[in-house]
Biopython code that builds the backbone (N, CA, C, O; Angstrom):
import numpy as np
from Bio.PDB.StructureBuilder import StructureBuilder

atoms = [
    (1, "MET", "N", (0.818, -1.195, 0.000)),
    (1, "MET", "CA", (0.000, 0.000, 0.000)),
    (1, "MET", "C", (0.861, 1.258, 0.000)),
    (1, "MET", "O", (0.482, 2.262, -0.603)),
    (2, "LEU", "N", (2.001, 1.220, 0.659)),
    (2, "LEU", "CA", (2.866, 2.393, 0.721)),
    (2, "LEU", "C", (3.344, 2.836, -0.662)),
    (2, "LEU", "O", (3.347, 4.038, -0.930)),
    (3, "PRO", "N", (3.747, 1.926, -1.554)),
    (3, "PRO", "CA", (4.140, 2.374, -2.897)),
    (3, "PRO", "C", (2.997, 3.060, -3.653)),
    (3, "PRO", "O", (3.229, 4.004, -4.408)),
    (4, "VAL", "N", (1.783, 2.591, -3.451)),
    (4, "VAL", "CA", (0.622, 3.212, -4.103)),
    (4, "VAL", "C", (0.414, 4.624, -3.564)),
    (4, "VAL", "O", (0.154, 5.554, -4.327)),
    (5, "LEU", "N", (0.530, 4.778, -2.252)),
    (5, "LEU", "CA", (0.368, 6.100, -1.646)),
    (5, "LEU", "C", (1.464, 7.052, -2.105)),
    (5, "LEU", "O", (1.205, 8.230, -2.352)),
    (6, "ARG", "N", (2.680, 6.545, -2.219)),
    (6, "ARG", "CA", (3.782, 7.390, -2.700)),
    (6, "ARG", "C", (3.524, 7.881, -4.113)),
    (6, "ARG", "O", (3.737, 9.055, -4.413)),
    (7, "SER", "N", (3.069, 6.992, -4.978)),
    (7, "SER", "CA", (2.817, 7.398, -6.360)),
    (7, "SER", "C", (1.662, 8.398, -6.428)),
    (7, "SER", "O", (1.699, 9.329, -7.233)),
    (8, "ARG", "N", (0.641, 8.214, -5.593)),
    (8, "ARG", "CA", (-0.460, 9.184, -5.555)),
    (8, "ARG", "C", (0.013, 10.528, -5.018)),
    (8, "ARG", "O", (-0.415, 11.577, -5.499)),
    (9, "ALA", "N", (0.894, 10.499, -4.025)),
    (9, "ALA", "CA", (1.390, 11.734, -3.422)),
    (9, "ALA", "C", (2.221, 12.545, -4.412)),
    (9, "ALA", "O", (2.209, 13.776, -4.374)),
    (10, "MET", "N", (2.931, 11.868, -5.283)),
    (10, "MET", "CA", (3.764, 12.575, -6.255)),
    (10, "MET", "C", (2.927, 13.438, -7.196)),
    (10, "MET", "O", (3.410, 14.449, -7.705)),
    (11, "LEU", "N", (1.690, 13.046, -7.427)),
    (11, "LEU", "CA", (0.821, 13.778, -8.349)),
    (11, "LEU", "C", (0.109, 14.960, -7.693)),
    (11, "LEU", "O", (-0.455, 15.808, -8.383)),
    (12, "LEU", "N", (0.135, 15.014, -6.371)),
    (12, "LEU", "CA", (-0.564, 16.074, -5.646)),
    (12, "LEU", "C", (0.224, 17.376, -5.634)),
    (12, "LEU", "O", (1.454, 17.382, -5.682)),
    (13, "GLU", "N", (-0.509, 18.468, -5.569)),
    (13, "GLU", "CA", (0.085, 19.778, -5.308)),
    (13, "GLU", "C", (0.083, 19.979, -3.789)),
    (13, "GLU", "O", (-0.819, 19.489, -3.110)),
    (14, "PRO", "N", (1.072, 20.687, -3.246)),
    (14, "PRO", "CA", (1.063, 20.938, -1.803)),
    (14, "PRO", "C", (-0.196, 21.700, -1.385)),
    (14, "PRO", "O", (-0.526, 22.736, -1.963)),
    (15, "ALA", "N", (-0.886, 21.182, -0.389)),
    (15, "ALA", "CA", (-2.118, 21.802, 0.098)),
    (15, "ALA", "C", (-1.847, 22.730, 1.275)),
    (15, "ALA", "O", (-2.650, 23.615, 1.571)),
    (16, "VAL", "N", (-0.716, 22.528, 1.943)),
    (16, "VAL", "CA", (-0.352, 23.328, 3.111)),
    (16, "VAL", "C", (1.098, 23.756, 2.948)),
    (16, "VAL", "O", (1.941, 22.995, 2.473)),
    (17, "ARG", "N", (1.366, 24.985, 3.352)),
    (17, "ARG", "CA", (2.739, 25.487, 3.346)),
    (17, "ARG", "C", (3.100, 25.912, 4.768)),
    (17, "ARG", "O", (2.358, 26.648, 5.418)),
    (18, "ILE", "N", (4.240, 25.440, 5.231)),
    (18, "ILE", "CA", (4.704, 25.790, 6.572)),
    (18, "ILE", "C", (5.790, 26.837, 6.409)),
    (18, "ILE", "O", (6.812, 26.594, 5.767)),
    (19, "GLY", "N", (5.557, 28.015, 7.000)),
    (19, "GLY", "CA", (6.463, 29.147, 6.834)),
    (19, "GLY", "C", (7.261, 29.467, 8.073)),
    (19, "GLY", "O", (7.595, 28.590, 8.869)),
    (20, "LYS", "N", (7.564, 30.766, 8.222)),
    (20, "LYS", "CA", (8.479, 31.210, 9.274)),
    (20, "LYS", "C", (7.968, 30.970, 10.689)),
    (20, "LYS", "O", (8.765, 30.893, 11.624)),
    (21, "ASN", "N", (6.658, 30.852, 10.863)),
    (21, "ASN", "CA", (6.121, 30.589, 12.198)),
    (21, "ASN", "C", (6.209, 29.121, 12.582)),
    (21, "ASN", "O", (5.912, 28.755, 13.720)),
    (22, "GLY", "N", (6.608, 28.290, 11.653)),
    (22, "GLY", "CA", (6.782, 26.872, 11.941)),
    (22, "GLY", "C", (5.463, 26.128, 12.053)),
    (22, "GLY", "O", (4.473, 26.488, 11.416)),
    (23, "LEU", "N", (5.467, 25.108, 12.856)),
    (23, "LEU", "CA", (4.315, 24.218, 13.008)),
    (23, "LEU", "C", (3.438, 24.726, 14.153)),
    (23, "LEU", "O", (3.536, 24.240, 15.280)),
    (24, "THR", "N", (2.598, 25.688, 13.862)),
    (24, "THR", "CA", (1.724, 26.290, 14.867)),
    (24, "THR", "C", (0.476, 25.432, 15.069)),
    (24, "THR", "O", (0.181, 24.572, 14.239)),
    (25, "PRO", "N", (-0.257, 25.653, 16.154)),
    (25, "PRO", "CA", (-1.518, 24.921, 16.343)),
    (25, "PRO", "C", (-2.496, 25.123, 15.180)),
    (25, "PRO", "O", (-3.243, 24.207, 14.834)),
    (26, "ALA", "N", (-2.494, 26.304, 14.582)),
    (26, "ALA", "CA", (-3.381, 26.565, 13.439)),
    (26, "ALA", "C", (-2.997, 25.702, 12.239)),
    (26, "ALA", "O", (-3.867, 25.194, 11.531)),
    (27, "VAL", "N", (-1.708, 25.540, 12.014)),
    (27, "VAL", "CA", (-1.243, 24.702, 10.904)),
    (27, "VAL", "C", (-1.598, 23.240, 11.178)),
    (27, "VAL", "O", (-2.025, 22.525, 10.272)),
    (28, "ILE", "N", (-1.426, 22.801, 12.409)),
    (28, "ILE", "CA", (-1.785, 21.427, 12.789)),
    (28, "ILE", "C", (-3.273, 21.188, 12.548)),
    (28, "ILE", "O", (-3.653, 20.151, 12.005)),
    (29, "ARG", "N", (-4.122, 22.146, 12.950)),
    (29, "ARG", "CA", (-5.569, 22.009, 12.733)),
    (29, "ARG", "C", (-5.896, 21.937, 11.245)),
    (29, "ARG", "O", (-6.759, 21.162, 10.834)),
    (30, "GLU", "N", (-5.209, 22.742, 10.439)),
    (30, "GLU", "CA", (-5.449, 22.734, 8.997)),
    (30, "GLU", "C", (-5.067, 21.385, 8.384)),
    (30, "GLU", "O", (-5.817, 20.825, 7.585)),
    (31, "ILE", "N", (-3.901, 20.872, 8.764)),
    (31, "ILE", "CA", (-3.465, 19.563, 8.262)),
    (31, "ILE", "C", (-4.441, 18.484, 8.719)),
    (31, "ILE", "O", (-4.818, 17.606, 7.943)),
    (32, "ASP", "N", (-4.845, 18.559, 9.979)),
    (32, "ASP", "CA", (-5.778, 17.585, 10.545)),
    (32, "ASP", "C", (-7.101, 17.577, 9.774)),
    (32, "ASP", "O", (-7.629, 16.513, 9.451)),
    (33, "ALA", "N", (-7.628, 18.760, 9.483)),
    (33, "ALA", "CA", (-8.892, 18.864, 8.741)),
    (33, "ALA", "C", (-8.744, 18.313, 7.326)),
    (33, "ALA", "O", (-9.641, 17.633, 6.827)),
    (34, "LEU", "N", (-7.625, 18.601, 6.683)),
    (34, "LEU", "CA", (-7.398, 18.092, 5.331)),
    (34, "LEU", "C", (-7.247, 16.574, 5.325)),
    (34, "LEU", "O", (-7.719, 15.906, 4.405)),
    (35, "LEU", "N", (-6.593, 16.030, 6.344)),
    (35, "LEU", "CA", (-6.458, 14.574, 6.433)),
    (35, "LEU", "C", (-7.821, 13.912, 6.629)),
    (35, "LEU", "O", (-8.074, 12.838, 6.082)),
    (36, "ASP", "N", (-8.695, 14.546, 7.405)),
    (36, "ASP", "CA", (-10.053, 14.013, 7.574)),
    (36, "ASP", "C", (-10.789, 13.989, 6.243)),
    (36, "ASP", "O", (-11.542, 13.060, 5.950)),
    (37, "LYS", "N", (-10.563, 15.015, 5.451)),
    (37, "LYS", "CA", (-11.287, 15.164, 4.189)),
    (37, "LYS", "C", (-10.676, 14.343, 3.056)),
    (37, "LYS", "O", (-11.397, 13.693, 2.298)),
    (38, "ARG", "N", (-9.343, 14.372, 2.942)),
    (38, "ARG", "CA", (-8.669, 13.786, 1.777)),
    (38, "ARG", "C", (-7.892, 12.507, 2.048)),
    (38, "ARG", "O", (-7.619, 11.750, 1.117)),
    (39, "LYS", "N", (-7.533, 12.250, 3.282)),
    (39, "LYS", "CA", (-6.692, 11.123, 3.714)),
    (39, "LYS", "C", (-5.217, 11.315, 3.391)),
    (39, "LYS", "O", (-4.364, 10.978, 4.212)),
    (40, "LEU", "N", (-4.894, 11.848, 2.215)),
    (40, "LEU", "CA", (-3.507, 12.018, 1.776)),
    (40, "LEU", "C", (-3.267, 13.497, 1.494)),
    (40, "LEU", "O", (-3.966, 14.099, 0.678)),
    (41, "VAL", "N", (-2.276, 14.085, 2.172)),
    (41, "VAL", "CA", (-2.012, 15.517, 2.049)),
    (41, "VAL", "C", (-0.527, 15.745, 1.803)),
    (41, "VAL", "O", (0.327, 15.152, 2.463)),
    (42, "LYS", "N", (-0.238, 16.610, 0.848)),
    (42, "LYS", "CA", (1.138, 16.989, 0.555)),
    (42, "LYS", "C", (1.400, 18.358, 1.177)),
    (42, "LYS", "O", (0.576, 19.267, 1.073)),
    (43, "ILE", "N", (2.551, 18.491, 1.820)),
    (43, "ILE", "CA", (2.894, 19.697, 2.566)),
    (43, "ILE", "C", (4.258, 20.196, 2.114)),
    (43, "ILE", "O", (5.185, 19.412, 1.907)),
    (44, "LYS", "N", (4.366, 21.509, 1.965)),
    (44, "LYS", "CA", (5.629, 22.111, 1.537)),
    (44, "LYS", "C", (6.207, 22.936, 2.679)),
    (44, "LYS", "O", (5.502, 23.708, 3.329)),
    (45, "LEU", "N", (7.491, 22.758, 2.906)),
    (45, "LEU", "CA", (8.209, 23.566, 3.885)),
    (45, "LEU", "C", (8.870, 24.721, 3.140)),
    (45, "LEU", "O", (9.658, 24.499, 2.221)),
    (46, "LEU", "N", (8.553, 25.941, 3.529)),
    (46, "LEU", "CA", (9.200, 27.096, 2.929)),
    (46, "LEU", "C", (10.572, 27.278, 3.572)),
    (46, "LEU", "O", (10.802, 26.829, 4.695)),
    (47, "LYS", "N", (11.468, 27.928, 2.866)),
    (47, "LYS", "CA", (12.824, 28.122, 3.403)),
    (47, "LYS", "C", (12.801, 28.848, 4.739)),
    (47, "LYS", "O", (13.637, 28.591, 5.606)),
    (48, "SER", "N", (11.845, 29.755, 4.907)),
    (48, "SER", "CA", (11.764, 30.510, 6.160)),
    (48, "SER", "C", (11.432, 29.618, 7.360)),
    (48, "SER", "O", (11.708, 29.991, 8.500)),
    (49, "SER", "N", (10.845, 28.450, 7.115)),
    (49, "SER", "CA", (10.521, 27.542, 8.228)),
    (49, "SER", "C", (11.780, 26.924, 8.826)),
    (49, "SER", "O", (11.756, 26.437, 9.957)),
    (50, "MET", "N", (12.856, 26.939, 8.088)),
    (50, "MET", "CA", (14.104, 26.350, 8.580)),
    (50, "MET", "C", (14.745, 27.203, 9.675)),
    (50, "MET", "O", (15.675, 26.757, 10.346)),
    (51, "GLU", "N", (14.243, 28.438, 9.855)),
    (51, "GLU", "CA", (14.762, 29.296, 10.915)),
    (51, "GLU", "C", (14.292, 28.828, 12.292)),
    (51, "GLU", "O", (14.969, 29.058, 13.295)),
    (52, "THR", "N", (13.135, 28.174, 12.337)),
    (52, "THR", "CA", (12.573, 27.771, 13.629)),
    (52, "THR", "C", (12.967, 26.362, 14.043)),
    (52, "THR", "O", (13.067, 26.080, 15.237)),
    (53, "ALA", "N", (13.193, 25.471, 13.083)),
    (53, "ALA", "CA", (13.519, 24.080, 13.416)),
    (53, "ALA", "C", (14.144, 23.383, 12.212)),
    (53, "ALA", "O", (14.103, 23.891, 11.092)),
    (54, "GLU", "N", (14.711, 22.236, 12.459)),
    (54, "GLU", "CA", (15.261, 21.416, 11.386)),
    (54, "GLU", "C", (14.131, 20.775, 10.594)),
    (54, "GLU", "O", (13.037, 20.558, 11.116)),
    (55, "LYS", "N", (14.404, 20.475, 9.336)),
    (55, "LYS", "CA", (13.401, 19.889, 8.452)),
    (55, "LYS", "C", (12.830, 18.598, 9.033)),
    (55, "LYS", "O", (11.611, 18.442, 9.110)),
    (56, "GLN", "N", (13.686, 17.683, 9.436)),
    (56, "GLN", "CA", (13.216, 16.386, 9.936)),
    (56, "GLN", "C", (12.396, 16.541, 11.212)),
    (56, "GLN", "O", (11.449, 15.787, 11.436)),
    (57, "GLN", "N", (12.752, 17.511, 12.050)),
    (57, "GLN", "CA", (11.979, 17.760, 13.268)),
    (57, "GLN", "C", (10.563, 18.212, 12.931)),
    (57, "GLN", "O", (9.600, 17.764, 13.555)),
    (58, "LEU", "N", (10.433, 19.102, 11.940)),
    (58, "LEU", "CA", (9.113, 19.584, 11.531)),
    (58, "LEU", "C", (8.266, 18.452, 10.958)),
    (58, "LEU", "O", (7.082, 18.333, 11.272)),
    (59, "ILE", "N", (8.880, 17.627, 10.121)),
    (59, "ILE", "CA", (8.158, 16.518, 9.494)),
    (59, "ILE", "C", (7.688, 15.522, 10.552)),
    (59, "ILE", "O", (6.531, 15.101, 10.541)),
    (60, "THR", "N", (8.575, 15.150, 11.457)),
    (60, "THR", "CA", (8.233, 14.200, 12.517)),
    (60, "THR", "C", (7.139, 14.757, 13.424)),
    (60, "THR", "O", (6.210, 14.042, 13.798)),
    (61, "ALA", "N", (7.254, 16.030, 13.773)),
    (61, "ALA", "CA", (6.250, 16.654, 14.637)),
    (61, "ALA", "C", (4.889, 16.718, 13.953)),
    (61, "ALA", "O", (3.866, 16.479, 14.595)),
    (62, "ALA", "N", (4.862, 17.034, 12.669)),
    (62, "ALA", "CA", (3.591, 17.103, 11.932)),
    (62, "ALA", "C", (2.913, 15.736, 11.909)),
    (62, "ALA", "O", (1.704, 15.635, 12.116)),
    (63, "ALA", "N", (3.687, 14.696, 11.659)),
    (63, "ALA", "CA", (3.123, 13.340, 11.627)),
    (63, "ALA", "C", (2.612, 12.931, 13.007)),
    (63, "ALA", "O", (1.523, 12.370, 13.131)),
    (64, "LYS", "N", (3.395, 13.212, 14.034)),
    (64, "LYS", "CA", (3.018, 12.823, 15.395)),
    (64, "LYS", "C", (1.780, 13.581, 15.871)),
    (64, "LYS", "O", (0.856, 12.983, 16.423)),
    (65, "GLU", "N", (1.761, 14.892, 15.659)),
    (65, "GLU", "CA", (0.648, 15.725, 16.130)),
    (65, "GLU", "C", (-0.674, 15.381, 15.452)),
    (65, "GLU", "O", (-1.737, 15.541, 16.053)),
    (66, "THR", "N", (-0.619, 14.912, 14.212)),
    (66, "THR", "CA", (-1.849, 14.600, 13.474)),
    (66, "THR", "C", (-2.190, 13.113, 13.506)),
    (66, "THR", "O", (-3.258, 12.713, 13.044)),
    (67, "GLY", "N", (-1.299, 12.301, 14.042)),
    (67, "GLY", "CA", (-1.537, 10.859, 14.076)),
    (67, "GLY", "C", (-1.495, 10.240, 12.691)),
    (67, "GLY", "O", (-2.182, 9.257, 12.415)),
    (68, "ALA", "N", (-0.678, 10.828, 11.819)),
    (68, "ALA", "CA", (-0.612, 10.382, 10.427)),
    (68, "ALA", "C", (0.682, 9.626, 10.155)),
    (68, "ALA", "O", (1.637, 9.683, 10.929)),
    (69, "LEU", "N", (0.683, 8.925, 9.045)),
    (69, "LEU", "CA", (1.837, 8.160, 8.589)),
    (69, "LEU", "C", (2.601, 8.983, 7.559)),
    (69, "LEU", "O", (2.005, 9.516, 6.623)),
    (70, "LEU", "N", (3.910, 9.089, 7.726)),
    (70, "LEU", "CA", (4.737, 9.766, 6.732)),
    (70, "LEU", "C", (4.877, 8.846, 5.529)),
    (70, "LEU", "O", (5.426, 7.749, 5.639)),
    (71, "VAL", "N", (4.384, 9.290, 4.393)),
    (71, "VAL", "CA", (4.380, 8.483, 3.181)),
    (71, "VAL", "C", (5.605, 8.775, 2.331)),
    (71, "VAL", "O", (6.216, 7.867, 1.769)),
    (72, "GLN", "N", (5.956, 10.054, 2.244)),
    (72, "GLN", "CA", (7.042, 10.454, 1.360)),
    (72, "GLN", "C", (7.670, 11.740, 1.877)),
    (72, "GLN", "O", (6.980, 12.615, 2.401)),
    (73, "SER", "N", (8.974, 11.845, 1.725)),
    (73, "SER", "CA", (9.692, 13.067, 2.037)),
    (73, "SER", "C", (10.755, 13.253, 0.967)),
    (73, "SER", "O", (11.660, 12.432, 0.821)),
    (74, "ALA", "N", (10.632, 14.342, 0.221)),
    (74, "ALA", "CA", (11.589, 14.618, -0.850)),
    (74, "ALA", "C", (11.835, 16.115, -0.909)),
    (74, "ALA", "O", (10.908, 16.900, -1.109)),
    (75, "GLY", "N", (13.081, 16.501, -0.736)),
    (75, "GLY", "CA", (13.400, 17.924, -0.769)),
    (75, "GLY", "C", (12.681, 18.659, 0.347)),
    (75, "GLY", "O", (12.807, 18.312, 1.522)),
    (76, "MET", "N", (11.930, 19.672, -0.033)),
    (76, "MET", "CA", (11.212, 20.495, 0.943)),
    (76, "MET", "C", (9.723, 20.141, 1.026)),
    (76, "MET", "O", (8.938, 20.898, 1.596)),
    (77, "THR", "N", (9.336, 19.004, 0.465)),
    (77, "THR", "CA", (7.938, 18.581, 0.546)),
    (77, "THR", "C", (7.844, 17.205, 1.195)),
    (77, "THR", "O", (8.774, 16.401, 1.137)),
    (78, "PHE", "N", (6.697, 16.961, 1.810)),
    (78, "PHE", "CA", (6.431, 15.642, 2.370)),
    (78, "PHE", "C", (4.936, 15.378, 2.313)),
    (78, "PHE", "O", (4.131, 16.302, 2.191)),
    (79, "ALA", "N", (4.580, 14.118, 2.402)),
    (79, "ALA", "CA", (3.174, 13.725, 2.331)),
    (79, "ALA", "C", (2.813, 12.893, 3.550)),
    (79, "ALA", "O", (3.582, 12.041, 3.994)),
    (80, "LEU", "N", (1.630, 13.158, 4.078)),
    (80, "LEU", "CA", (1.105, 12.426, 5.225)),
    (80, "LEU", "C", (-0.181, 11.722, 4.829)),
    (80, "LEU", "O", (-0.953, 12.224, 4.012)),
    (81, "TYR", "N", (-0.403, 10.547, 5.421)),
    (81, "TYR", "CA", (-1.612, 9.767, 5.152)),
    (81, "TYR", "C", (-2.225, 9.347, 6.471)),
    (81, "TYR", "O", (-1.525, 8.956, 7.405)),
    (82, "ARG", "N", (-3.552, 9.434, 6.532)),
    (82, "ARG", "CA", (-4.278, 8.939, 7.697)),
    (82, "ARG", "C", (-5.621, 8.405, 7.218)),
    (82, "ARG", "O", (-6.314, 9.040, 6.422)),
    (83, "GLU", "N", (-5.971, 7.230, 7.717)),
    (83, "GLU", "CA", (-7.275, 6.651, 7.382)),
    (83, "GLU", "C", (-8.379, 7.611, 7.807)),
    (83, "GLU", "O", (-8.249, 8.331, 8.797)),
    (84, "ALA", "N", (-9.444, 7.609, 7.057)),
    (84, "ALA", "CA", (-10.595, 8.441, 7.407)),
    (84, "ALA", "C", (-11.187, 7.946, 8.719)),
    (84, "ALA", "O", (-11.168, 6.747, 8.997)),
    (85, "PRO", "N", (-11.712, 8.864, 9.527)),
    (85, "PRO", "CA", (-12.332, 8.424, 10.773)),
    (85, "PRO", "C", (-13.552, 7.566, 10.487)),
    (85, "PRO", "O", (-14.152, 7.654, 9.416)),
    (86, "GLY", "N", (-13.905, 6.745, 11.448)),
    (86, "GLY", "CA", (-15.071, 5.879, 11.288)),
    (86, "GLY", "C", (-16.356, 6.680, 11.195)),
    (86, "GLY", "O", (-16.340, 7.907, 11.293)),
    (87, "PRO", "N", (-17.462, 5.988, 11.006)),
    (87, "PRO", "CA", (-18.741, 6.694, 10.916)),
    (87, "PRO", "C", (-19.025, 7.471, 12.198)),
    (87, "PRO", "O", (-18.800, 6.983, 13.306)),
    (88, "ARG", "N", (-19.512, 8.664, 12.023)),
    (88, "ARG", "CA", (-19.794, 9.511, 13.178)),
    (88, "ARG", "C", (-21.153, 9.141, 13.765)),
    (88, "ARG", "O", (-22.114, 8.934, 13.024)),
    (89, "PRO", "N", (-21.236, 9.057, 15.091)),
    (89, "PRO", "CA", (-22.530, 8.742, 15.715)),
    (89, "PRO", "C", (-23.517, 9.883, 15.507)),
    (89, "PRO", "O", (-23.143, 11.055, 15.467)),
    (90, "LYS", "N", (-24.783, 9.511, 15.377)),
    (90, "LYS", "CA", (-25.827, 10.536, 15.154)),
    (90, "LYS", "C", (-26.404, 11.020, 16.454)),
    (90, "LYS", "O", (-27.288, 11.877, 16.456)),
]
sb = StructureBuilder()
sb.init_structure("model")
sb.init_model(0)
sb.init_chain("A")
sb.init_seg("    ")
for serial, (resi, resn, name, xyz) in enumerate(atoms, 1):
    if name == "N":
        sb.init_residue(resn, " ", resi, " ")
    sb.init_atom(name, np.array(xyz, "f"), 0.0, 1.0, " ", f" {name:<3s}", serial, name[0])
structure = sb.get_structure()
């Protein structure tokens, strides 16, 4: 399944950009909402984000905070995948 997700991620445009403020709670909420909606999200790290933390630290923190699986990391972009939540109770 991971190779399929990687190939799908390569075709995506980055939906979220992490800038000079780094991985803020607002960015985490945005990624979380997109993962609920799309399951697979591509994220771009802007050069200014490197002032606050190392690239790998940002990627690891984003995956951990959202409970997602890191599918791909290449250059300044990475992709996260999370299964859609189960049916919501009425």
